[in-house]
PLY file of the C-alpha trace (Angstrom):
ply
format ascii 1.0
element vertex 494
property float x
property float y
property float z
element edge 493
property int vertex1
property int vertex2
end_header
92.33 -20.82 -14.73
89.80 -22.95 -17.97
86.55 -20.98 -17.62
84.74 -23.93 -17.14
86.02 -24.56 -13.72
85.15 -20.54 -12.85
82.10 -20.43 -14.59
80.55 -23.38 -11.88
82.11 -22.10 -9.14
80.35 -18.92 -9.73
77.06 -21.13 -10.60
76.68 -22.87 -7.67
78.02 -19.99 -5.74
75.40 -17.94 -6.99
72.49 -20.76 -6.57
73.62 -21.11 -3.07
74.23 -17.60 -1.45
70.84 -16.93 -3.24
69.12 -20.11 -1.51
70.40 -19.70 1.13
70.21 -15.51 1.87
66.53 -15.46 0.58
65.65 -18.40 2.97
67.38 -16.02 5.85
65.55 -13.06 4.57
62.05 -15.18 4.28
62.44 -16.68 7.87
63.81 -12.86 9.13
60.98 -11.35 8.56
57.83 -14.09 9.51
60.28 -14.54 12.99
60.20 -10.68 12.65
56.55 -9.92 12.65
56.19 -12.69 15.29
58.29 -11.41 18.06
58.69 -8.02 17.82
61.08 -5.22 17.61
62.17 -6.15 21.47
62.28 -9.84 21.77
64.38 -9.28 18.28
66.93 -6.99 19.65
67.51 -9.59 22.69
68.86 -12.24 20.44
70.15 -9.55 18.17
72.61 -8.42 21.19
73.31 -11.91 21.34
74.55 -12.79 17.83
76.70 -9.89 17.85
78.50 -11.58 20.55
78.73 -14.74 18.79
79.53 -13.52 15.78
82.55 -11.20 16.77
83.83 -13.92 18.84
83.11 -16.61 16.29
85.51 -14.67 14.33
88.55 -16.20 16.35
87.64 -19.52 15.52
89.69 -19.60 11.86
93.36 -17.85 12.45
93.73 -17.88 9.04
94.49 -20.93 8.04
91.91 -21.99 6.08
92.30 -19.24 3.97
95.93 -20.40 3.46
94.77 -23.29 2.65
92.84 -22.08 -0.37
95.93 -20.17 -1.54
98.86 -22.18 -1.49
99.08 -24.38 -4.59
100.26 -27.33 -2.94
98.56 -29.15 0.47
99.97 -31.67 2.06
97.78 -34.81 3.38
98.36 -34.45 6.80
98.17 -30.17 6.95
94.57 -30.24 7.22
94.10 -32.30 9.99
96.01 -30.48 12.06
94.24 -26.88 11.23
91.30 -29.13 12.65
92.98 -29.97 15.53
93.20 -25.93 15.75
89.85 -25.55 15.18
88.33 -27.97 17.67
90.84 -26.50 20.85
89.67 -22.89 19.92
86.58 -23.15 19.78
85.90 -25.61 22.67
87.87 -23.07 24.68
85.10 -20.18 23.32
82.10 -22.49 23.84
83.19 -22.70 27.66
84.46 -19.05 27.97
81.25 -17.92 26.62
79.40 -20.04 28.88
81.35 -18.26 31.67
81.32 -14.64 31.00
77.74 -15.06 30.01
75.75 -12.99 33.11
78.69 -10.46 33.20
78.35 -10.17 29.21
74.45 -9.38 30.28
74.96 -7.02 32.70
77.14 -5.04 30.99
74.69 -4.94 28.01
71.85 -3.93 30.42
69.20 -7.25 29.06
68.98 -9.88 31.82
67.57 -11.85 29.26
70.77 -11.92 27.59
72.28 -14.22 29.82
70.40 -17.48 29.22
70.53 -16.74 25.21
74.34 -16.82 25.36
74.35 -20.20 27.13
72.16 -21.24 24.52
73.75 -20.35 21.25
77.59 -20.77 22.88
77.45 -24.78 21.41
77.40 -22.49 17.80
80.94 -21.48 18.97
82.24 -25.20 18.66
79.99 -26.35 15.75
81.32 -23.47 13.66
84.66 -23.95 14.32
84.03 -28.11 12.70
83.16 -27.12 10.05
85.70 -23.94 9.02
88.04 -26.89 7.08
85.69 -28.65 5.48
84.57 -25.48 3.94
87.82 -24.30 3.38
88.57 -27.45 1.39
85.80 -27.41 -0.73
86.33 -24.28 -2.14
90.49 -25.04 -2.37
88.75 -28.25 -5.14
86.49 -24.99 -6.28
83.17 -27.70 -5.32
80.95 -24.87 -4.70
77.76 -27.02 -5.81
77.92 -29.42 -2.08
79.15 -25.90 -0.43
75.61 -24.14 -1.99
73.34 -27.38 -0.75
74.61 -27.88 2.71
74.24 -23.88 2.92
70.53 -23.95 0.77
69.46 -27.18 3.44
71.22 -25.84 6.44
69.09 -22.00 5.94
65.94 -23.57 5.23
65.74 -25.98 8.02
66.78 -23.71 10.90
64.52 -21.23 9.32
61.51 -23.98 9.58
62.13 -24.79 12.91
62.54 -21.44 14.32
58.89 -20.26 13.16
57.44 -23.66 14.79
59.27 -22.68 17.71
57.67 -19.22 17.32
53.78 -20.23 16.38
54.48 -22.17 19.52
54.43 -18.65 21.67
58.23 -18.70 22.87
59.33 -15.59 21.46
62.99 -14.78 21.40
63.82 -18.72 21.75
62.68 -19.29 18.10
65.50 -16.85 16.90
67.73 -19.08 19.08
66.98 -22.33 17.79
67.02 -20.73 14.38
70.76 -20.39 14.60
71.71 -23.46 16.35
70.22 -25.58 14.10
71.01 -23.72 10.91
74.96 -24.13 12.43
74.13 -27.88 12.88
72.51 -29.16 9.73
75.29 -27.02 8.04
78.35 -28.98 9.82
76.35 -32.31 9.05
75.66 -31.46 5.41
79.90 -30.65 4.57
80.94 -33.68 6.61
78.41 -36.34 5.17
79.68 -35.28 1.38
83.39 -36.27 2.88
84.94 -33.02 3.46
86.08 -33.68 7.13
89.82 -34.59 8.18
90.51 -36.70 10.82
92.02 -34.19 13.70
95.98 -34.66 13.95
99.02 -33.11 15.89
101.21 -32.36 13.36
102.43 -29.41 14.99
105.37 -28.88 11.85
102.77 -28.36 9.57
101.33 -24.98 10.76
104.91 -23.71 10.77
105.31 -23.60 6.83
101.58 -21.46 6.76
101.60 -19.55 9.82
103.38 -16.43 7.89
100.66 -15.65 5.91
97.90 -17.37 7.75
98.48 -14.91 10.66
97.89 -12.11 8.67
95.01 -13.01 6.98
93.54 -13.48 10.52
94.19 -10.31 11.63
92.87 -8.77 8.40
89.73 -10.62 8.64
88.92 -10.14 12.44
89.53 -6.47 11.91
86.91 -5.82 8.99
84.66 -8.28 10.18
84.67 -8.25 13.55
85.22 -4.69 14.18
84.45 -2.91 10.99
81.09 -4.85 10.56
79.76 -5.71 14.10
80.82 -2.23 16.24
78.28 -0.24 15.15
75.77 -3.01 16.47
77.39 -3.60 19.67
77.46 0.00 20.39
73.63 0.81 19.21
73.18 -2.36 21.37
74.74 -1.23 24.73
73.82 2.72 24.60
70.67 2.80 22.94
69.58 -0.49 23.82
67.47 -4.32 22.49
64.47 -2.13 20.64
67.26 0.65 19.20
69.61 -2.59 17.95
66.90 -4.53 16.50
65.71 -0.85 14.32
69.05 -0.94 13.33
70.15 -4.78 12.50
67.14 -4.82 10.47
68.23 -2.52 8.07
71.69 -3.73 8.12
70.69 -7.38 7.30
69.29 -5.87 3.94
72.59 -3.82 3.82
74.24 -7.27 3.79
71.91 -9.15 1.70
73.69 -7.48 -1.66
77.42 -7.42 -0.03
77.20 -11.59 1.10
75.60 -12.11 -2.45
78.14 -10.64 -4.42
80.98 -12.18 -1.47
79.89 -15.61 -1.75
79.11 -15.71 -5.47
81.62 -13.80 -6.98
84.60 -13.12 -4.22
84.79 -16.85 -2.98
85.52 -18.08 -6.41
88.05 -14.65 -6.98
90.14 -15.81 -4.43
91.19 -19.29 -5.57
91.21 -18.17 -9.08
92.84 -15.17 -8.70
95.79 -17.13 -6.66
96.44 -19.15 -9.71
96.46 -16.34 -11.73
99.22 -14.78 -9.76
101.19 -14.45 -12.57
99.37 -12.95 -15.71
98.56 -9.76 -14.39
97.04 -8.51 -17.30
94.38 -11.39 -17.34
93.59 -9.87 -13.73
93.09 -6.89 -14.72
89.93 -7.38 -17.29
88.78 -10.33 -15.09
89.06 -7.53 -12.20
87.40 -4.49 -15.30
84.33 -6.81 -15.90
84.04 -7.58 -12.46
83.16 -4.69 -11.02
80.85 -3.10 -13.96
79.26 -6.00 -13.57
79.10 -5.96 -9.49
78.12 -1.91 -9.96
75.68 -2.05 -13.17
74.25 -4.73 -10.58
74.23 -3.74 -7.05
73.81 0.42 -7.40
70.15 0.11 -9.10
68.86 -2.41 -6.99
70.07 -0.21 -3.60
69.12 2.60 -4.99
65.48 0.98 -5.76
65.46 -0.29 -1.64
66.15 3.12 -0.98
63.69 4.39 -2.85
61.35 1.50 -2.00
61.67 1.53 1.97
58.82 2.97 3.80
56.59 0.77 1.68
59.19 -2.17 2.04
59.20 -2.33 5.71
55.95 -1.30 6.48
54.67 -4.34 4.04
57.03 -6.85 5.48
57.25 -6.10 8.78
54.38 -4.15 9.86
53.68 -0.55 11.24
55.82 -1.27 14.40
59.14 -1.50 12.46
58.95 2.40 10.67
61.64 3.65 13.03
63.75 1.24 10.48
62.61 3.14 7.61
65.44 5.79 7.20
68.31 3.65 8.28
67.89 1.22 5.76
67.74 4.53 2.98
70.76 5.59 4.63
72.89 2.34 4.97
71.42 1.11 1.39
74.15 2.59 -1.01
76.78 1.85 1.24
75.61 -1.51 0.82
75.85 -1.35 -2.68
79.77 0.22 -2.75
80.84 -2.46 -0.32
78.88 -5.30 -2.73
81.20 -3.76 -5.72
85.01 -3.42 -4.04
84.03 -5.77 -0.98
84.33 -9.25 -2.70
86.73 -8.50 -5.13
89.48 -6.22 -3.17
90.91 -8.85 -0.58
90.39 -11.96 -2.88
93.16 -9.82 -5.03
95.29 -8.30 -2.31
95.61 -12.04 -0.79
95.57 -14.30 -4.19
98.74 -12.01 -4.95
100.18 -13.27 -2.26
100.49 -9.39 -0.13
98.81 -10.50 3.28
100.72 -7.50 4.75
99.12 -5.30 2.30
96.06 -6.79 3.46
96.58 -6.42 7.16
97.43 -2.55 6.99
94.13 -1.97 4.83
91.94 -3.55 7.56
93.69 -1.53 9.91
92.57 1.49 7.83
88.70 0.23 7.16
88.71 -0.37 11.18
89.93 3.11 12.36
87.84 5.18 9.79
84.84 2.76 10.21
84.91 3.33 14.19
85.61 6.57 13.91
82.12 6.76 11.44
80.18 5.22 14.11
81.15 6.53 17.10
80.29 10.03 15.82
76.60 8.98 15.18
76.65 7.22 18.02
75.01 10.90 20.34
72.35 10.81 17.64
70.42 7.65 17.99
70.32 4.44 15.09
70.15 6.86 12.21
73.38 9.04 13.45
74.99 5.82 13.57
73.85 4.67 9.75
74.95 8.11 8.55
78.24 7.58 9.98
79.09 4.06 9.16
78.04 5.57 4.97
80.12 8.33 5.71
83.42 6.17 6.42
82.53 3.51 3.55
82.49 6.45 1.22
86.02 7.98 2.74
87.31 4.19 1.84
86.70 4.64 -2.03
89.75 6.26 -2.87
91.82 3.76 -0.81
90.28 0.89 -3.24
91.14 2.58 -6.36
94.64 2.95 -4.85
95.17 -0.64 -4.15
94.35 -2.02 -7.41
95.85 0.92 -9.64
98.92 -0.46 -7.47
99.03 -4.02 -7.62
96.97 -4.08 -11.54
98.27 -0.50 -12.50
94.72 0.29 -13.25
93.94 4.28 -13.97
91.95 6.02 -11.90
90.09 6.86 -14.96
89.43 2.97 -15.93
88.12 2.64 -12.37
85.92 5.58 -12.74
84.35 4.39 -15.79
83.87 1.05 -14.57
81.39 2.84 -12.15
79.56 5.18 -14.56
76.95 2.47 -15.95
76.08 1.48 -12.51
75.59 4.84 -11.11
73.29 6.00 -14.75
71.23 2.75 -14.37
70.40 3.64 -10.64
69.43 6.75 -11.25
66.77 6.05 -13.63
65.40 3.28 -11.52
64.84 5.34 -8.40
63.41 8.08 -10.75
61.04 5.88 -12.38
60.11 4.11 -8.69
59.79 7.53 -6.92
57.12 9.19 -9.85
55.02 5.81 -9.24
55.51 6.53 -5.25
54.29 10.60 -5.96
51.24 9.50 -8.09
50.35 6.42 -6.48
50.50 7.72 -2.34
49.55 5.55 0.28
49.01 2.13 -0.84
52.03 0.07 -0.34
51.32 -3.29 -2.01
50.39 -0.91 -5.19
53.06 1.55 -5.28
55.63 -1.50 -4.21
54.45 -3.45 -7.22
54.12 -0.88 -10.03
56.88 1.17 -8.82
59.11 -1.72 -8.73
58.00 -2.55 -12.26
58.52 1.23 -13.78
61.73 0.87 -11.99
63.52 -2.28 -13.69
61.62 -1.68 -16.93
63.61 1.71 -16.68
67.18 0.18 -16.66
66.62 -2.54 -18.87
65.36 0.62 -21.27
68.65 2.52 -20.37
71.00 0.01 -20.91
69.77 -1.20 -24.10
69.46 2.27 -25.68
73.10 3.95 -23.69
74.81 1.02 -22.80
74.45 -1.89 -24.93
77.18 -3.28 -25.12
77.90 -3.83 -21.50
74.54 -5.09 -21.54
75.84 -7.80 -24.32
78.79 -8.53 -21.78
76.69 -9.10 -19.06
74.39 -11.42 -21.32
77.75 -13.46 -22.44
78.95 -13.53 -18.60
75.41 -14.92 -17.33
75.37 -17.07 -20.13
78.68 -18.36 -19.00
77.51 -19.29 -15.60
75.18 -21.09 -16.46
76.96 -22.96 -17.93
75.44 -22.36 -21.95
78.97 -21.02 -23.55
80.26 -22.68 -26.32
83.83 -21.28 -25.66
86.17 -22.48 -24.24
88.67 -19.71 -22.66
87.24 -16.44 -21.24
89.90 -14.40 -21.65
90.39 -14.43 -24.98
86.52 -14.71 -26.48
84.60 -12.77 -24.51
82.91 -10.00 -25.87
84.81 -6.86 -24.52
84.00 -3.37 -23.72
86.53 -0.47 -22.64
87.88 -0.10 -19.53
0 1
1 2
2 3
3 4
4 5
5 6
6 7
7 8
8 9
9 10
10 11
11 12
12 13
13 14
14 15
15 16
16 17
17 18
18 19
19 20
20 21
21 22
22 23
23 24
24 25
25 26
26 27
27 28
28 29
29 30
30 31
31 32
32 33
33 34
34 35
35 36
36 37
37 38
38 39
39 40
40 41
41 42
42 43
43 44
44 45
45 46
46 47
47 48
48 49
49 50
50 51
51 52
52 53
53 54
54 55
55 56
56 57
57 58
58 59
59 60
60 61
61 62
62 63
63 64
64 65
65 66
66 67
67 68
68 69
69 70
70 71
71 72
72 73
73 74
74 75
75 76
76 77
77 78
78 79
79 80
80 81
81 82
82 83
83 84
84 85
85 86
86 87
87 88
88 89
89 90
90 91
91 92
92 93
93 94
94 95
95 96
96 97
97 98
98 99
99 100
100 101
101 102
102 103
103 104
104 105
105 106
106 107
107 108
108 109
109 110
110 111
111 112
112 113
113 114
114 115
115 116
116 117
117 118
118 119
119 120
120 121
121 122
122 123
123 124
124 125
125 126
126 127
127 128
128 129
129 130
130 131
131 132
132 133
133 134
134 135
135 136
136 137
137 138
138 139
139 140
140 141
141 142
142 143
143 144
144 145
145 146
146 147
147 148
148 149
149 150
150 151
151 152
152 153
153 154
154 155
155 156
156 157
157 158
158 159
159 160
160 161
161 162
162 163
163 164
164 165
165 166
166 167
167 168
168 169
169 170
170 171
171 172
172 173
173 174
174 175
175 176
176 177
177 178
178 179
179 180
180 181
181 182
182 183
183 184
184 185
185 186
186 187
187 188
188 189
189 190
190 191
191 192
192 193
193 194
194 195
195 196
196 197
197 198
198 199
199 200
200 201
201 202
202 203
203 204
204 205
205 206
206 207
207 208
208 209
209 210
210 211
211 212
212 213
213 214
214 215
215 216
216 217
217 218
218 219
219 220
220 221
221 222
222 223
223 224
224 225
225 226
226 227
227 228
228 229
229 230
230 231
231 232
232 233
233 234
234 235
235 236
236 237
237 238
238 239
239 240
240 241
241 242
242 243
243 244
244 245
245 246
246 247
247 248
248 249
249 250
250 251
251 252
252 253
253 254
254 255
255 256
256 257
257 258
258 259
259 260
260 261
261 262
262 263
263 264
264 265
265 266
266 267
267 268
268 269
269 270
270 271
271 272
272 273
273 274
274 275
275 276
276 277
277 278
278 279
279 280
280 281
281 282
282 283
283 284
284 285
285 286
286 287
287 288
288 289
289 290
290 291
291 292
292 293
293 294
294 295
295 296
296 297
297 298
298 299
299 300
300 301
301 302
302 303
303 304
304 305
305 306
306 307
307 308
308 309
309 310
310 311
311 312
312 313
313 314
314 315
315 316
316 317
317 318
318 319
319 320
320 321
321 322
322 323
323 324
324 325
325 326
326 327
327 328
328 329
329 330
330 331
331 332
332 333
333 334
334 335
335 336
336 337
337 338
338 339
339 340
340 341
341 342
342 343
343 344
344 345
345 346
346 347
347 348
348 349
349 350
350 351
351 352
352 353
353 354
354 355
355 356
356 357
357 358
358 359
359 360
360 361
361 362
362 363
363 364
364 365
365 366
366 367
367 368
368 369
369 370
370 371
371 372
372 373
373 374
374 375
375 376
376 377
377 378
378 379
379 380
380 381
381 382
382 383
383 384
384 385
385 386
386 387
387 388
388 389
389 390
390 391
391 392
392 393
393 394
394 395
395 396
396 397
397 398
398 399
399 400
400 401
401 402
402 403
403 404
404 405
405 406
406 407
407 408
408 409
409 410
410 411
411 412
412 413
413 414
414 415
415 416
416 417
417 418
418 419
419 420
420 421
421 422
422 423
423 424
424 425
425 426
426 427
427 428
428 429
429 430
430 431
431 432
432 433
433 434
434 435
435 436
436 437
437 438
438 439
439 440
440 441
441 442
442 443
443 444
444 445
445 446
446 447
447 448
448 449
449 450
450 451
451 452
452 453
453 454
454 455
455 456
456 457
457 458
458 459
459 460
460 461
461 462
462 463
463 464
464 465
465 466
466 467
467 468
468 469
469 470
470 471
471 472
472 473
473 474
474 475
475 476
476 477
477 478
478 479
479 480
480 481
481 482
482 483
483 484
484 485
485 486
486 487
487 488
488 489
489 490
490 491
491 492
492 493
């Protein structure tokens, strides 16, 4: 694939997720302070339900639209038809089941919250195919604009409602408005397709789609949401608020990496399925770059959690501090591997392998979460993190089998990031010990010390990697002069 398309895609995906997640994080901080943990937890319970059910909206057809070399003109339309039908059905089902679900979760306020959130299911269903078509065409600029504008609009409206004294309804307004604005923009840029009833087109992609759907359902629904669901059910909304806040910090680097890198790598890997040498080079570079970014950042988050949580969210959120620290490194590991493993497996057409890995991920993660459930939200966080670490050898085996990458080369890709992370965290902790009790000063000076230490280690010990990172950033920003990434990019040993 031409480097220009890949670089442009990563550039706009990066801008998209940065703008979207920064907006969401800023508004989450503001809303968390305004409504408090108890009200925050009520909507978190509703968001967990909506997040799980929403995964039924896409039956894997969008992945097939991206992966197929050619797509017939009427195929997207029938996918839209299926998405809308499922979305409408789930909206009605959610309204009907809301009182029973609220009783099951022992939170009476949840019934009306679910009814108010239910239209988002239909709206999200209508957004699936337009987004997939834009991804297929590598039009990430349009996706980026839509994501950022939607996140900012929904967040601003949520804050306005919170300031008016509407408590948790402000969070409901944020969710629904964000989804509606996103759909309107996707349709406005011309990515929409008219529904049709050409059912025979679905048979052409059914085999790939159902496996992609099942894998996505297992990984995105069970593995990522069962902890929130169980914490909310057995420990209550307030415990879920603490855990959910920490979990959101975990998801931030994962979503940043997945949206910036993973979304682009899926179509890119699909086009390079016959060139394993190029795939191996790209995988090594991507892993090395993600590790040297994710590991130090999350190490810094773990070290700075006491000051970060108290300063941004207030003393009422103090129980979230140890949860943030435990989940931080699990987030780093997922940020390294999640953006590339699934795109690799699906891009090479191994939908069955992807489904098997999804089952394994679900089982291991669930066991870890349930094991920690009797010991408070912190116990769940520990169980989740241990499960994440146990899955690492499986990631290495998959990459080794598909790309003929040795375990030694894969570990070598992680080493620079781990080395930098140790120095970053150590520098911050030194400042925290020298200047105790002053959150803002420690956060600023410690953060600067950590960043300085990280850059120094890169320059002194990993100079070749620093050059490679600079080159990759230059290419993503569109300032490089070379035309072929694979043949002319600076190289380092795998």
